[in-house]
BADOLUM-291127 format. One record per residue (C-alpha): residue in three letters; x, y, z. Coordinates in Angstrom, 3 decimals. Each point is the difference from the previous one (the first is absolute). Layout:
<rs>
+-----+----------+----------+----------+
! res !        u !        v !        w !
+-----+----------+----------+----------+
! ALA !        X !        Y !        Z !
...
+-----+----------+----------+----------+
</rs>
This chain:
<rs>
+-----+----------+----------+----------+
! res !        u !        v !        w !
+-----+----------+----------+----------+
! MET !  -66.403 ! -103.610 !  117.293 !
! HIS !   -1.807 !   -0.297 !   -2.088 !
! ARG !    0.205 !   -3.673 !   -2.548 !
! PHE !   -1.874 !   -0.403 !   -3.274 !
! HIS !    0.088 !   -4.031 !   -0.690 !
! LEU !    0.167 !   -0.439 !   -3.596 !
! GLY !    0.235 !   -3.265 !   -1.893 !
! LEU !    1.215 !   -0.719 !   -3.829 !
! ALA !   -3.309 !    1.410 !   -0.969 !
! ASP !    0.021 !    3.302 !    1.628 !
! LEU !    4.172 !    0.703 !   -1.087 !
! ALA !   -1.308 !   -0.400 !   -3.180 !
! SER !   -3.059 !    2.338 !    0.071 !
! ALA !    1.860 !    2.576 !    1.612 !
! SER !   -0.027 !    3.281 !   -1.265 !
! PHE !    0.706 !    3.952 !   -0.237 !
! ALA !   -2.366 !    2.720 !   -0.441 !
! CYS !    0.210 !    4.122 !    0.011 !
! SER !   -2.995 !    1.271 !    1.577 !
! PRO !   -0.921 !    3.846 !   -0.290 !
! LEU !   -2.685 !   -0.243 !    3.113 !
! HIS !    3.011 !   -1.529 !    2.292 !
! GLU !    2.074 !    3.099 !   -1.205 !
! ALA !   -3.127 !    2.265 !    0.840 !
! VAL !   -0.373 !   -1.382 !    3.096 !
! LEU !    3.400 !   -0.581 !    1.256 !
! SER !    1.044 !    3.259 !   -1.068 !
! ILE !   -1.920 !    2.083 !    2.457 !
! ARG !    2.649 !   -1.026 !    1.901 !
! MET !    1.990 !    2.775 !   -1.126 !
! TRP !   -1.923 !    2.533 !    1.812 !
! THR !   -0.095 !   -1.894 !    2.994 !
! HIS !    3.508 !   -1.341 !   -0.145 !
! PRO !    1.412 !    2.174 !   -2.220 !
! GLY !    4.065 !   -0.798 !    1.304 !
! VAL !   -0.366 !   -3.971 !   -0.484 !
! TYR !    0.221 !    0.589 !   -3.664 !
! PRO !    2.005 !    2.676 !   -1.265 !
! ALA !    0.264 !   -1.674 !   -3.530 !
! GLN !   -3.593 !    1.337 !   -0.560 !
! GLN !    0.773 !    3.432 !    1.858 !
! PRO !    0.692 !    2.252 !   -3.338 !
! TRP !   -3.173 !   -1.353 !   -1.061 !
! PHE !   -2.496 !    0.466 !    2.345 !
! ARG !    1.327 !    3.216 !    1.259 !
! ARG !   -1.488 !    1.542 !   -3.447 !
! ILE !   -3.059 !   -1.977 !    0.019 !
! ARG !   -0.772 !    1.386 !    3.691 !
! PRO !   -1.867 !    2.993 !   -1.466 !
! ASP !   -2.488 !   -2.290 !   -1.773 !
! PHE !    0.075 !   -2.059 !    2.976 !
! GLU !   -0.906 !    2.591 !    2.632 !
! ARG !   -3.441 !    0.752 !   -2.008 !
! LEU !   -0.873 !   -3.272 !    0.975 !
! ASP !   -1.906 !   -1.776 !    2.867 !
! THR !    3.142 !   -0.292 !    1.409 !
! GLU !   -1.385 !   -0.868 !    3.701 !
! LEU !   -2.035 !   -2.878 !   -1.280 !
! LEU !    3.311 !   -1.439 !   -2.569 !
! ARG !    2.433 !    0.656 !    2.999 !
! SER !   -2.120 !   -1.979 !    2.098 !
! LEU !    0.504 !   -3.484 !   -1.717 !
! VAL !    3.608 !    0.016 !    1.058 !
! SER !    0.466 !   -1.112 !    3.484 !
! SER !    3.216 !    1.444 !    2.232 !
! ASN !    2.156 !   -2.805 !   -1.537 !
! ARG !   -0.993 !   -0.212 !   -3.138 !
! TYR !   -2.878 !   -2.857 !   -0.388 !
! VAL !   -2.894 !    0.391 !   -2.251 !
! PRO !   -3.419 !   -1.956 !    0.271 !
! ASP !    0.642 !   -3.404 !   -2.383 !
! PHE !   -3.257 !    0.940 !   -1.507 !
! LEU !    1.789 !    2.997 !   -1.803 !
! THR !    2.605 !   -2.025 !   -1.611 !
! PRO !   -1.767 !   -2.680 !   -1.541 !
! ARG !    2.158 !   -3.129 !   -1.983 !
! PRO !    0.477 !    1.139 !   -3.655 !
! ALA !   -2.086 !   -2.053 !   -2.161 !
! CYS !    2.046 !    0.184 !   -2.874 !
! PRO !    4.102 !    0.716 !   -0.829 !
! SER !   -1.138 !    4.017 !   -1.103 !
! PRO !   -3.263 !    0.862 !    1.485 !
! ASP !   -2.026 !    3.144 !   -0.697 !
! PHE !   -0.061 !    2.621 !    3.206 !
! ARG !   -3.988 !    0.123 !   -0.548 !
! ALA !   -0.332 !   -3.911 !   -0.128 !
! GLU !    1.743 !   -0.134 !    3.142 !
! LEU !   -1.532 !    2.700 !    1.257 !
! ALA !   -3.423 !   -1.551 !   -0.821 !
! THR !    1.009 !   -3.428 !    1.775 !
! VAL !    0.190 !    2.518 !    3.422 !
! ARG !   -3.262 !    1.925 !   -0.641 !
! ALA !   -1.184 !   -3.827 !    0.291 !
! THR !    1.396 !   -0.793 !    3.481 !
! ALA !   -2.753 !   -1.106 !    2.106 !
! PRO !   -1.036 !    3.183 !    2.477 !
! GLU !    0.518 !   -2.646 !    2.636 !
! ARG !    3.176 !   -0.691 !   -0.274 !
! LEU !    1.055 !    3.825 !    0.671 !
! ARG !   -0.096 !    0.328 !    3.512 !
! ALA !    1.832 !   -3.532 !    0.821 !
! GLU !    2.619 !    0.954 !   -2.534 !
! LEU !    0.700 !    3.768 !    1.415 !
! GLU !    0.134 !   -1.613 !    3.420 !
! GLN !    2.655 !   -2.660 !   -0.866 !
! THR !    2.178 !    2.874 !   -1.788 !
! PHE !   -0.480 !    2.864 !    2.289 !
! LEU !   -0.845 !   -1.522 !    3.688 !
! PRO !    3.440 !   -1.882 !    0.842 !
! HIS !    2.236 !    2.872 !   -0.445 !
! ASP !   -1.913 !    2.806 !    0.572 !
! ARG !   -3.089 !   -0.635 !    2.047 !
! VAL !   -2.322 !    1.664 !   -1.639 !
! LEU !   -1.744 !    0.292 !   -3.485 !
! PRO !    0.679 !    3.789 !   -2.022 !
! ALA !   -2.773 !    2.155 !    0.929 !
! PRO !   -1.261 !    0.306 !   -4.033 !
! LEU !   -0.264 !   -3.893 !    0.244 !
! ALA !   -1.557 !   -0.637 !    3.449 !
! ALA !   -2.410 !    2.563 !   -1.126 !
! GLY !   -0.348 !   -1.960 !   -3.617 !
! LEU !   -1.100 !   -2.848 !    1.893 !
! ASP !   -3.534 !    1.046 !    0.569 !
! ASP !   -0.448 !   -0.812 !   -3.589 !
! PRO !    2.468 !   -2.251 !   -1.223 !
! ALA !   -1.102 !   -0.129 !   -3.710 !
! ARG !    0.327 !    3.787 !    0.001 !
! LEU !    2.985 !   -0.052 !    1.386 !
! LEU !    1.487 !   -2.500 !   -2.453 !
! ALA !   -1.771 !    2.014 !   -2.556 !
! ASP !    1.880 !    3.143 !    1.096 !
! ILE !    3.244 !   -1.668 !    0.684 !
! CYS !    0.193 !   -0.995 !   -4.169 !
! ASP !   -1.799 !    3.211 !   -1.044 !
! ALA !    3.606 !    1.693 !    2.002 !
! VAL !    2.555 !   -2.382 !   -1.332 !
! GLU !   -1.570 !    0.156 !   -3.346 !
! GLU !    0.246 !    3.500 !   -0.154 !
! TYR !    3.795 !    0.149 !    1.690 !
! TRP !    1.187 !   -2.361 !   -3.574 !
! ASP !   -1.866 !    2.493 !   -1.974 !
! THR !    1.305 !    2.951 !    0.878 !
! CYS !    3.386 !   -0.844 !    1.773 !
! LEU !    1.238 !   -3.257 !   -1.726 !
! ALA !   -1.123 !   -1.104 !   -3.022 !
! PRO !    1.098 !    3.353 !   -1.861 !
! ALA !    3.775 !   -0.293 !    0.175 !
! TRP !    1.000 !   -2.024 !    3.344 !
! TRP !   -1.935 !   -3.349 !   -1.158 !
! PRO !    1.755 !   -0.424 !   -3.448 !
! ARG !    3.442 !    0.053 !    1.535 !
! ALA !   -0.439 !   -2.070 !    2.939 !
! ARG !   -1.165 !   -2.493 !   -2.203 !
! SER !    2.542 !   -0.168 !   -1.983 !
! VAL !    2.008 !   -0.693 !    2.996 !
! LEU !   -2.155 !   -2.683 !    1.194 !
! GLU !    0.050 !   -1.872 !   -3.652 !
! ALA !    3.547 !    0.151 !   -0.015 !
! ASP !    0.415 !   -1.488 !    3.409 !
! ILE !   -2.422 !   -3.117 !   -1.088 !
! VAL !    1.878 !   -0.359 !   -3.281 !
! TYR !    3.328 !    0.300 !    1.970 !
! ARG !   -1.581 !   -2.879 !    2.191 !
! ALA !   -0.632 !   -2.622 !   -2.611 !
! ARG !    3.302 !    0.285 !   -1.093 !
! VAL !    1.262 !   -1.014 !    3.248 !
! LEU !   -2.247 !   -2.505 !   -0.080 !
! ALA !    1.111 !   -1.335 !   -3.338 !
! GLN !    3.777 !    0.287 !    0.711 !
! HIS !    0.069 !   -1.318 !    3.890 !
! GLY !   -3.234 !   -1.897 !    0.794 !
! VAL !   -3.274 !    0.706 !    2.434 !
! ALA !    2.742 !    0.488 !    3.092 !
! ALA !    2.442 !    2.703 !   -1.191 !
! MET !   -3.631 !    2.172 !   -0.990 !
! PHE !   -1.681 !   -0.420 !    3.230 !
! ALA !    3.575 !    1.309 !    1.911 !
! GLU !    0.336 !    2.779 !   -2.633 !
! LEU !   -3.592 !    1.305 !    0.791 !
! ASP !    1.006 !    1.186 !    3.401 !
! PRO !    1.723 !   -0.971 !    3.345 !
! ARG !   -3.076 !   -1.142 !    1.866 !
! LEU !   -0.971 !   -2.703 !   -2.075 !
! HIS !    1.850 !   -3.820 !    0.064 !
! TRP !   -1.166 !   -2.753 !   -2.173 !
! THR !    1.219 !   -3.357 !    1.203 !
! ASP !   -2.049 !   -3.777 !   -0.505 !
! GLY !   -2.993 !    1.908 !   -1.622 !
! VAL !   -0.661 !    2.447 !    2.674 !
! LEU !    0.375 !    3.823 !   -0.624 !
! THR !    0.404 !    1.720 !    3.050 !
! ILE !   -0.463 !    3.636 !    0.787 !
! ARG !    1.699 !    1.321 !    3.029 !
! ARG !   -2.421 !    2.542 !    1.234 !
! ASN !   -1.410 !    2.065 !    2.841 !
! TRP !   -3.937 !    0.943 !   -0.749 !
! THR !   -1.124 !   -2.598 !    2.023 !
! ALA !    1.442 !   -1.665 !    3.338 !
! ARG !   -0.696 !   -3.636 !   -1.126 !
! ASP !    1.190 !   -2.039 !   -2.382 !
! GLU !   -2.040 !   -1.131 !   -3.558 !
! ASP !    0.156 !   -2.963 !   -2.097 !
! VAL !   -1.983 !    0.314 !   -2.930 !
! PRO !   -0.173 !   -2.754 !   -3.175 !
! VAL !   -0.638 !    1.772 !   -2.810 !
! ASP !   -1.701 !   -3.151 !   -1.086 !
! ARG !   -0.271 !    0.566 !   -3.738 !
! ARG !   -1.552 !    3.805 !    0.583 !
! GLY !    3.099 !    1.415 !   -1.508 !
! LEU !    2.857 !    2.069 !    1.463 !
! VAL !    0.300 !    3.597 !   -1.577 !
! PHE !    3.161 !    2.296 !    0.455 !
! VAL !   -1.202 !    3.796 !   -0.299 !
! PRO !    3.311 !    2.441 !   -0.040 !
! SER !   -0.534 !    3.359 !    1.694 !
! CYS !    1.636 !    3.513 !    0.010 !
! PHE !   -1.322 !   -0.350 !    3.982 !
! ALA !    0.986 !   -2.543 !    1.322 !
! ARG !    3.150 !   -0.055 !    2.570 !
! GLY !    0.174 !   -3.866 !   -0.136 !
! ALA !   -2.207 !   -2.797 !   -1.065 !
! VAL !   -3.503 !   -0.611 !    1.699 !
! THR !   -3.145 !   -1.655 !   -0.605 !
! SER !   -3.679 !    0.650 !    1.288 !
! ILE !   -0.398 !    0.646 !    3.992 !
! SER !   -2.493 !   -2.984 !   -0.689 !
! ALA !    1.214 !   -3.632 !   -0.778 !
! GLU !   -3.756 !   -0.485 !   -1.551 !
! GLN !    0.870 !    2.528 !   -2.887 !
! PRO !    0.861 !   -1.601 !   -3.376 !
! PRO !    3.979 !   -0.454 !   -0.231 !
! ALA !    1.801 !    2.851 !   -0.903 !
! VAL !    3.449 !    1.465 !    0.601 !
! THR !    0.795 !    3.710 !   -0.197 !
! TYR !    3.690 !    0.907 !   -0.369 !
! PRO !    2.122 !    2.641 !   -0.517 !
! ALA !    0.626 !    0.942 !   -3.515 !
! ARG !    3.502 !    0.248 !   -1.315 !
! GLY !    0.659 !    3.491 !   -1.872 !
! GLN !   -1.535 !    2.524 !    1.368 !
! GLY !    2.819 !    2.844 !   -0.512 !
! THR !   -0.352 !   -0.518 !   -3.523 !
! MET !   -3.479 !    2.178 !    0.819 !
! ALA !    2.076 !    3.303 !    0.457 !
! ASP !   -0.010 !    2.735 !   -2.257 !
! ALA !    2.948 !   -0.374 !   -1.948 !
! LEU !    2.390 !   -2.800 !    0.268 !
! ASP !    3.342 !    0.146 !   -1.752 !
! PRO !    0.914 !   -3.173 !   -1.890 !
! PRO !    2.741 !   -2.322 !    0.998 !
! PRO !    3.139 !    0.947 !   -1.525 !
! THR !    1.006 !   -1.714 !   -3.420 !
! THR !    3.569 !   -0.506 !   -1.241 !
! ARG !    0.595 !    2.147 !   -3.155 !
! ALA !    0.829 !   -3.092 !   -2.122 !
! LEU !   -3.574 !   -0.944 !    0.884 !
! GLU !   -1.467 !    3.177 !   -1.457 !
! LEU !    2.327 !   -0.255 !   -2.970 !
! LEU !   -1.455 !   -3.360 !   -0.384 !
! LEU !   -3.746 !    0.681 !    0.522 !
! GLY !   -0.129 !    3.761 !   -0.069 !
! ALA !   -0.672 !    1.948 !    3.465 !
! PRO !   -3.706 !   -0.538 !   -0.038 !
! LYS !    0.188 !   -3.613 !   -0.438 !
! ALA !    2.935 !   -0.583 !    2.547 !
! ARG !   -2.337 !    2.410 !    2.614 !
! LEU !   -2.824 !   -2.143 !   -0.696 !
! LEU !    1.867 !   -3.059 !    0.123 !
! ALA !    1.880 !    1.095 !    3.565 !
! MET !   -3.925 !    0.562 !    1.520 !
! LEU !   -0.584 !   -3.440 !   -1.100 !
! HIS !    1.015 !   -1.765 !    3.146 !
! GLU !   -3.273 !   -0.617 !    1.282 !
! PRO !   -3.431 !   -0.330 !   -1.980 !
! VAL !   -1.237 !    3.620 !   -1.342 !
! SER !   -2.526 !    0.933 !   -2.393 !
! THR !   -0.096 !    2.398 !   -2.368 !
! THR !   -1.826 !    2.811 !    1.333 !
! GLU !    2.055 !   -0.242 !    3.330 !
! LEU !    3.383 !   -0.011 !   -2.519 !
! ALA !   -1.619 !    3.307 !   -1.307 !
! LEU !   -1.275 !    1.613 !    3.057 !
! ARG !    3.787 !   -0.704 !    1.421 !
! LEU !    1.898 !    0.865 !   -2.879 !
! GLY !   -2.411 !    3.371 !   -0.902 !
! VAL !   -0.371 !   -1.061 !   -3.191 !
! THR !   -3.445 !   -1.114 !   -2.398 !
! ALA !   -0.872 !   -4.179 !    0.191 !
! GLY !    0.255 !   -0.300 !   -3.813 !
! ALA !    3.715 !    1.187 !    0.217 !
! VAL !    0.654 !   -2.884 !    2.719 !
! SER !   -2.292 !   -1.836 !   -1.592 !
! GLN !    2.258 !   -0.168 !   -3.280 !
! HIS !    3.527 !   -0.153 !    1.863 !
! LEU !   -1.636 !   -2.964 !    2.124 !
! ALA !   -1.161 !   -1.900 !   -3.356 !
! VAL !    3.763 !    0.122 !   -1.400 !
! LEU !    1.168 !   -1.498 !    3.585 !
! SER !   -2.523 !   -2.738 !   -0.404 !
! GLN !    0.546 !   -0.913 !   -3.389 !
! THR !    4.057 !   -0.117 !    1.190 !
! ARG !   -1.171 !   -2.378 !    2.474 !
! LEU !    1.252 !    2.142 !    2.839 !
! VAL !   -3.379 !    0.317 !    1.343 !
! THR !   -2.806 !   -1.941 !    1.031 !
! ARG !   -3.341 !    0.936 !    0.202 !
! ALA !   -2.572 !   -1.440 !    2.446 !
! ARG !   -3.965 !    1.060 !    0.159 !
! HIS !   -1.837 !    0.985 !    3.475 !
! GLY !   -3.585 !    0.983 !   -0.577 !
! ARG !   -0.038 !    3.087 !   -2.165 !
! SER !    3.616 !    0.492 !    0.104 !
! VAL !    3.253 !   -1.545 !   -2.001 !
! LEU !    2.760 !    0.253 !    2.347 !
! TYR !    3.819 !   -0.409 !   -1.547 !
! LEU !    2.671 !   -1.187 !    1.626 !
! ARG !    3.551 !   -0.772 !   -0.908 !
! SER !    1.047 !   -3.390 !   -1.346 !
! PRO !    3.107 !   -1.977 !    1.038 !
! LEU !    1.744 !    0.925 !   -3.233 !
! GLY !   -1.037 !    3.910 !    0.983 !
! ASP !    1.542 !   -0.657 !    3.579 !
! GLU !    3.396 !   -1.434 !   -1.815 !
! LEU !    0.047 !    3.216 !   -2.471 !
! TYR !   -0.761 !    2.446 !    2.665 !
! ARG !    2.612 !   -1.802 !    2.624 !
+-----+----------+----------+----------+
</rs>
């Protein structure tokens, strides 16, 4: 078990963040354990030709056989919507002497040996750190940033808005319970059932903040391998199935289409979860401008609500919209 002990101030300051660096690093698992993340397979099949032109040996070596990655590659996000290069700069500033300890902590308990590219690189840890960061940056620029990340970011931001809604409507215990079955909240302690070390860990948050990070590449809630890292929990983002190329909108009734018109009725049907204008346009195969016009009307008639996360505005059916859709 991994137990975070939270005081009232810790609970009040707990937050969510959407990290492009976390997703870049954790997405390397798609190349080492592709069957574990079926929702992402169509995207990564398209990305493969670009990926194979990179230094794939070094990138693949960053993931252990049980899918762990070194803690220094996934620093806790410093703000709700960080920039990829700002996060990568934090990794580049890692003290080189940390590398050996963290690599051994990641690989030796399960794999018994370090991957060859990493073992060889430890002769010059500063150079190894720079090579890793360069490889991750090239991977991001070539494979993820152009098309995959905009879709994934929409899913992650929608997840965070959904969690805020659960918190507002049902309280913190319900929100924690919905994040993942591995999490359990009671009497000021958030427990993660885990198997990445043999011993239990008790971690006082102690006003350091606790950050929750949704991911497309987590099978369950996890935290850092080392309990000494700043408190953070990565958990599986909901709604990843919406990243498919084509999704038929949920069905609408003839009466609803006559009342609102078919485009607005389809949009209302799709807004059972928070979604951005860009994501709605991609799913429907229309322009973002057309979607915005319909959303403006639905908003003015109080059938949808709006919430901002980072640079995105996400839309969701209001209680009135729920009643009408039923």
